[in-house]
C-alpha positions in Angstrom: -2.5 -15.9 13.2 -3.9 -18.0 15.9 -2.5 -18.4 19.4 -0.6 -21.6 18.6 1.1 -20.0 15.6 2.1 -17.0 17.7 3.4 -19.2 20.5 5.5 -21.2 18.0 6.9 -18.0 16.4 7.8 -16.5 19.8 9.4 -19.8 20.9 11.5 -19.8 17.8 12.5 -16.2 18.4 13.5 -17.0 21.9 15.9 -19.7 20.7 17.8 -17.3 18.4 20.7 -15.2 19.6 19.5 -11.8 20.8 20.3 -8.9 18.6 19.0 -5.7 20.0 18.8 -3.8 16.7 16.9 -6.6 15.0 14.7 -7.8 17.8 11.8 -5.4 17.4 11.4 -6.4 13.8 11.6 -10.1 14.5 9.1 -9.7 17.3 6.7 -7.9 14.9 7.2 -10.6 12.3 6.4 -13.3 14.9 3.0 -11.7 15.4 2.2 -11.9 11.7 3.0 -8.4 10.6 3.7 -8.2 6.9 7.3 -7.9 5.7 6.3 -4.7 3.9 5.2 -3.1 7.1 8.4 -4.1 8.9 10.5 -2.8 6.0 8.7 0.6 6.2 9.3 0.7 10.0 13.0 -0.2 9.5 13.4 2.5 6.9 11.6 5.1 9.1 13.9 4.2 12.0 17.0 4.5 9.8 15.8 7.9 8.5 15.1 9.1 12.1 18.6 8.1 13.2 20.1 9.9 10.2 18.2 13.0 11.1 19.4 12.8 14.7 23.0 12.5 13.5 22.6 15.4 11.1 21.0 17.5 13.8 23.9 16.8 16.2 26.4 17.6 13.5 24.8 21.0 12.9 24.7 21.8 16.6 28.3 20.9 16.9 29.3 23.0 13.9 27.3 26.0 15.3 28.8 25.7 18.7 32.3 25.5 17.3 31.6 28.6 15.1 30.4 30.5 18.1 33.5 29.6 20.2 35.8 30.7 17.4 34.0 34.0 17.0 34.5 34.8 20.7 
């Protein structure tokens, strides 16, 4: 992409309503990143968030178990 195309894409992005969850992907797309790359990043982010939730759930379960044992 050349500078004019990037400027047009960023200007178009600025006119859209801001959605925090989607902004990073729209920003990457504006700079010419392939949709495949953005999909992989989106999947990696979702997987990471699922692992955090699972990790928090295990910690909560363990702490509840320890409290009951006392």
